[in-house]
N, C-alpha and C positions, 0 to 999 in steps of 0.2 A: 430825507435825504439832507436836509439843512435843519440843525439843531442849535440851541442857543443855551448854554448853562450858566445861571446867575448864582453867584455866590457873595457873602459880605454881610454887613451889618444892616443894610438896608433891605433885608429879605421880606419884611413885610409889605413895604410900599410896591416893592418891585413885583412881589407875588400878585398885588391887587392890579397893577397895571399890565401884568402878563396874562391875568385871566380876562381882563378887558381886550387885550390883543388877540387871544385866542378866540374869543366870541366872535370880534371882529371878522377873523379869518375863517371862521366857520360860515357866517354869515354870508360872506363873499363868495365861499365856495359853494355853499348850498344856492346861490342865485347862479351862479355860472353853470352848474349842474343842470338847472331847468332850463337853460339855454342851450342845451346840446351836450354836457358832458354826460358819461355814465355813470350810473348810480353804483359806483364799486367801494365806497367808502375811503378810496385812497385820491389825495389830491393830485390832479394832473401834474405830470413834471416831478412827483416824488417818488422814490424808491424806497419803499418800507424795508425796514432791517438795516438799512445802509448807515454807516457811520462819517460818510463823506462830510465835510463841513464847507460852506461857502469861503470864498475870500472876499475880504473887506471891501474890495471895489466892486462887487457883483451882487448887490441885494436882489431878491427875486420877490415881487409883490403878487399876490393873487388878485387878478382882477374879475370883474363881473361880467365880461363879454368876449374876452380873448383867452382860449387855452394855451397855456405855455408849451404845450405840446405842438403847437403850429409851427414851432422854430426847431426843425429836424433836419437831419440830411441822411445821406446813403454813404456807406462804405463802398468804394469801388471793389477791391477785394477779388481781383481779377487772379491774383497768384500771391506767392507767399512774400513777394517783394513789394507789397503794397507799402506807400510812404508812411501811411499811419501805423504800419507794423514795424517798420524800420527807422524812423526817425522821432527822436525824443522831442525835438524842437516841433516838428508838425503837431504832436500830440499836445504840447503846451499852448500852441496856438489853436487847435481845436478847442480845447477846454477854455480858452478866453473868449470863444465865439458863444459859449453857452448853449450848445445845442442840448435840448430838453429830451430828445428822442433820436435814436440813432439806428438806422435800418441796416442789418447784416445780411447779405447774399449766402446761401450754402451752395457751393459748387461741388459737382463729382470731381473735380480736379483739385480740390483744396484736402490736405491733409488734417485729420482730427485736431492736431496740436495747433495747426494755424486757426482754425475755427475758434478753438479754445482761447486762444491769444488775443483774438479779435473781441471777442465777449468780453475777456477780461479788461480790456481797453476801454470798452464801452462803460463798463462799471466803474473804472477809474476816473473817468471825466465826469462821473455824476449823471450819465444819462439814462433813460430806459431804453431797455433794447426792445426791437422788433426783428425777430428772427424768419427768415425766408425758407420756409421748409420745402422740400421736395414734393411735388404734388403728383398729377395724373401722368406726367411725361415719365416719371421715374417707375419701372417694374418693380424696385425694391424700396419703395418710399415708406412703407410701414418701418420697415428695419432701420432704414437711414434716419427716419425722421424721431423713432424712439432714442435712437443714440444721442440724437442732437439735445431731445427734451432732458434726458438724464444728465446730460453735460450742464444745460443751462439751470437744471435743478440745483444742481452743486455749487456753480457760481453764483445765481442770484438768489438762492434760499426762498425766504418768504416775500421776495419782492415781485411785482407784477412782470410778467414776459408775454409781450404780444408776438404771435405767430401769424404768419400768411401762409396759406396753404397754397403752394405754388407761386409763379410769376409770369404774368403774360401769356399764360397757357392758351388763351383764345387765339394770340399772334402765332403760335406754333402749330395752329389746326385743331386744337383740342376743343370740341363743342360743348355746349353747356350740358349736355347728357351724359357725355364721358365725365365731365368734371365733377358734375353732382354725385355721380357714381362713386368716384374716388373719393369724394368729400364724405359720403354716408358711409363709407367701407372703412376710411383710415381715421378720420377725426375723431369719432366717439372714443376709440382706444386712446388717441395721445391726449383728450381732454381728460381721461381718468388717470393718467400718467403726469401730468402737468401739474405743479403744486399750486400756481397762480397763474395760469396760462389764459389768455384772451386769444380765441381764433377767428382769423377774418379772411374773407373773401368776398368777390370772386377775383380780385387783384388783375382786372380787365386792362390792356395796354391803351385803352381810351374809353370813355364813358360809352356802355352799349346797355340800352334802356330794356331791350328784348331779354339779352343775357342775364342781367340782373334780376328781371322778373320771374325768370324761369328758375333762377338758383335759389331765391327767396321762398318760392312756393315748394321746393322739393328738398332743401337742404335740411337734414337732421344729423345732430343738432342744429338749430339756428345761429348764424354768425353772432359774435358779441359786437363785431363792427363791420362794416363793410369798406372796401376799398377799389380804386383805380388809379389809373395814372393821367396826367395832364401837360400835355405839351401844345404849342399854340401855332407852330408853323414849321415848313420845312427849312433846312438851313438856308437853301438858296432863295428864300422868299425875301422881300424887302422889309426893312426894320419896322416901319411903322405897322405894317401887317401883323407881325408877330406881337406888337404892343396891343393893336385892337382886338386882336382874337382872344384876348384875355378875359373880356365879356362873355365869351362862350361857357367859361366855367360857371358863372352864375347859373346860367340856365341848365347845364347839367346837374348841378347841386340840388335846384329847385325841383327838377324832374325827378331825381333819385329820391328825393323825401316824398314825393308824391306817390311814387311806385311803391315805397314801403310801407306808407298808411294804406293805400289800396290794398297791398298783398298780404301784410301781416299784421295789420293794424297798430303799427307802432312805428317811430321813426327811430333807427340805431343811428350812433355816432360814425361819422364818416372821416375816413382816412385817405389823403391824397398821398400815396406812398412814394411817388416820384413825380417831381416837377420840375421843369425848365423851359426854355424858349423852343427848343428844337431837339428830338430825338437823336437827330444824325449830324450834329454840331461837329465842326473841324477848328483846329487851332486857326487863329487869325483869319475869321471869317467876314470880319467886319461888325461884328455883333461881341464876341466875346472879349475883343480888343478895342472894343469902344467904349469907354468908361460912362458918356451919357446915356448910351443906350442902356448897359446894363444896369446902372441906378434906376432909370425911369422904369424899365421892365420889371425889376426885382421888386421895387416898392410897391407897383401897381399890383404885381401877383400877389403878394405877401397882405396888402391891403385888401384885395378881392377875397382872399382865402378867410382872412378875420371878418371882414363885414358879412359874410355867408356863416358864420358859426362854424367853421370846420374844427373838428375836435383835435386832429394830428395831420401834419403834412410834412415831407422830407425833400429838401432840395436833391438834385442829382448832380454831380456827387461831390465829396469833401476833396477828393484828390484823384488822380490817375485818369482824369476824363478831360475832353475840351473845355468844359464849364467848370472848374472846380471853385472851391471856397479858398483853397491854399494851392498855390502854385510849387511846381517842383523844385523852386528855390527858395522855398518857405516864406512866400510873401502873400499877404492876403490880397484878394482880387477884389474888383469893384464890386461884384456880386456880394462878397463877403463883409463889404462896407455897408452896402444897403441893408444887409441881413442884421449887423449889429445894430444899425441905426433904428431898424424897425424894432427889434427886440427892446432896445432903450426906451422907445416911444411907447408901445404897447405894454410890455411886461413890466419893465423898471419903472417907469413914469406912470404906468397904469391908466393910458389914455385909449379910450375906444376909437375903434378904426372909424373915420368918417366914411360917409357913403361914396362908393365908387364913382366918380365921374365920368360920364360919357365923353369918349374922345372927340375933339373939334370935329364937327362936319358929319358926326353919325349919330342918326337917331337913337331914342332909347330903345334897348331890346336888340341891337346890333343892326347890320347893314350898313350900305355906303350910298349915298345920293346917286341916283340914276340920270345923266345927262339927259336932257330932253323930254323927261317924263314927269312933269311937275307934280308934287304932293304925293309920289310914292318912292318907295326905296328898294335897292335891289339887294335880295339875300344871296344872290349867287351872280357875281360878275366876271368871275375866274381868272381875275386881274391878279392873283396871288400865284400864279403858275400852277396850279394843283386843279385836281378834278373836285375837291371840295366835298368827298363823300359819294358822288354820282358813280354809278356802275352799271353794266348792262344786266338785265334779266332774262335774256333767251340767247339760245345757240347762235341764232343769226347776228348778234352783235359780237362783231370779232374783236373790237378795240373800243376803248373809251379813255381818251387822253386830252390834256390841255393843248390848246393850240396857238401859236402867235401870228398864224398866216392870216386871220381876219378876226373881227371883232365889232360888234353893234354899239358902235360911238367910242371905242375904245380900242386895245390891241389884242386882247386875248378872247379866247371863247372855248367851249366844249366840244371837241370833235368826236363824232359818234360814226364808227364805221361798220357797214354791213358787209356780212359775207354770204353769198348766196342766199338773199331774202327772196321768197317767192310769194306769189299772190295767196298762198295758203298761210302765211306767216303773219303775226302780230308781235313783231319784238318791242321791248321797250327799255327804256333806261329810267332810273330813278334815284332818289335820294332819302335816306330814313332821317327821322325826326332827330337823332343825336346830332346831326350835322347842322342843324338850326339855331341860329341866334333868336329867332322870334317865330311865331307860328302864324300862318292865316287863319281866319275864323270865319264862321257861317257869315255869308252877306258880303265877304270880300270876293275881289276879282283877282284871279292869278293872270299874269301877262307873262309871256316869254317871246323871244325871237329865234327863228329857224332860218339859218341859211343854206338853200339848196343850190350848188353849183351850178353854172350854165350848163347846158346839153346834157344834163342828168335825165335819167329815166323817171316816169312817173311815182311820186312819192306822196302819201298823206301821212297827216300827224294830228294828235290830239292831245289836250293835257288831262292826265287823271290824278285823282288823290285816293287815299285809302285812310279811313279814320280810325280810332282806336279801338274800334269793334269790329274792324278788318272788312267794312264796308266800302265798295267801291263807287267813285263818283267821277263822270266824265261828261263831256258836251255831246256825247251822242256820235254823229256821224265824223268821219275824218275830214279835215280841212285840206285840201290839194295845194300842195306846195308849190310856189312858183319858182322856176330856175333862173338862177343870176340875181337874187335879191332877198332880201331880209323879210321873212314872213311873220306877222305879229299874230300869235294865237292866244286867246283868252277863255277862261272860264269862272263863272261866278259861283260861289259854294252856296248851295241851297241851307235853309234853316236846319234842315234834318242832319246837317254834317255834325258828328260828335267828335269834336276835338279834345286833346289836340291830336293833329294829323299823325299816322303811322307812316305814309310815305307820299311823295310828290314827284311826279314824272311825267315822260312824254310816251306815247305808245305809237308805233308807226305800221304801215301797211303800203303794199305797191300794187298796182294792178297791171305791171308789166308781164309780158308773156315769157321773158328771158330772167333768170336770176339776176339779181342786183347785187353788186359789188361797189359800192358808192359811199362817201362820207358826207354827212350833214353836220350843220355846226349850232349849237345852242348858246344863246348869251341873254344877259339882262333879264333874270327872272325876278319878277316883282309881285307884289300885291297890296292891295290898298282899297 
C-alpha cells in the first residue's frame, strides 16, 4: 500500500540506504510474525497491489510487538444512508484516523451497489477489508456469499480480504453444531473462489470456550484466524466497573490460546472484530459524553489488546451508533482522540505497550476486595447490577436476576427464585469459566454467602465445582440454611481437582412436604 519512488543522481547511495531499510523492515516484520502475526508473506496493514500512497504527515512504521491491524473500526452500514457513504468530509476524517482494517457488514436489506460502494471506500482510505459474510442463519448463504466474493475479487484483486463467516450467530440461537455444519458445507466452496481470502470464525458475541473448542475440533477447513467480540459492561453500570472489566479480556485471550494449543496443536491469530464499553450504549449515557471516561477506557482497551498480542481489532463503530469515532456533525469524538493518540504512540513512534496496570484496589487477575474477609477477594459481588454470567440449570429455577433488596456487606446480590421445587429435586445455579477473571485452584477454599428470608421453608445448599474433565466436586451433604440470616458455605478444592474449572455453582434441595416457591440470595463469592 505504501510505496516510495526514488529518482535523481544520488541513485547509488540511495539504493544502498534503501536496501538497508528494506532489510530492517523485513527483520522487524519477521519478529512481529513470531509474536503472533500470520505467515502470509504480506505485511500487516498493507494491501498488495494497491497504488495508494501515504500523506506526508502520516508515516507508518513496522513495530516488533504491535500489529498495525490493531487499529481498525466497523462500518455501521445499517442502510444506504450511512454517513461514511454520503459524506466526503466523513471519509476524509476517517482516512486521517488511519484505520488499518475496516469491517464491513453484509445485510439482507442492502443492495449490491451499496455493498460495492462501501468496499470501494474501504479501499480508497487504504484499509484492509474484513467482510462479514452471511452464515448459518441465511438459507441462501452460499449464493449470497458467492456474489459477495466475486465483487470483492473485482475490487481488491490480489489484495488479502478477510471474511468472517456469520456474525454473533450464537446470540441468535445457532448452536456450535449447526454453525460447524454450515461452515463445513459452505466455506470450502468459498475458499476455492476467493483470490486471496482468509476465513474466520466462530465470531461469537462474547468469548465462549466450549463453543470455540468444538468449532476448532470439527471445522473443515481450519479457520485462518479466530474471532469474537469484547464488551465490558451493561450501559447502566458504573463507569469504574466498565473500566475494570477490561482486565477480563486478558484472561479470555490467554484461555483461547490454551484452547487452540490443546485442540489443534497451534495458536492461530486472534481478531477482536467488535469492541467497545457496552453493546447497548445510548447517547449521553454519562460515558460517551464524558471525555475523561472515554479517554481512559479507550486507552486501556487498546493497550490491553496490544499487550496481549492481538493480531487485529475493530472498534464499534466509526459512525451511526452511540459510540462513534466521528459524530453526525463531522467532529472527532473523545474515543477517536484516544484512538489517534495510541496509533501515534504504538505505530508511528514504535513504542511497545507497557504492561497493563491493575486498577487501584484490585488484585492481579481480577476481583474486588471483599469487606470483612481479610486476605481474600471476591470474584462475584454482583455490585455491577448484573448476573455476571450466573444462570439456572434446572426447571425448578424460575428466575436468576440481580437484586438490590439485600446484600452481604454491600447493596446487591444474586436472587435465585424457585418454582415448585420438591424433595425430589436438586436444582442448581452456576457460572462458566468464561465469566471468571481468575480461577480457584486445588487447595484453595471457595466461600460464599446465601441469605434465606425469614419464615421460609426448609432449604439446604452446597457448593459444587466441575473441572476441565467434567469431574464433579462438592462437599457431600447439604448444609441447612438458617432463615433470616446470611449463611456462609465453604468448600476446599482437593488436590485431585484438574483446573482450570469448567463451572462453579450452588446446588439446592428441600425437605419440605409442599412445593417450594421462594427466593434465596447469593453474594460475596470468594476463594483464597
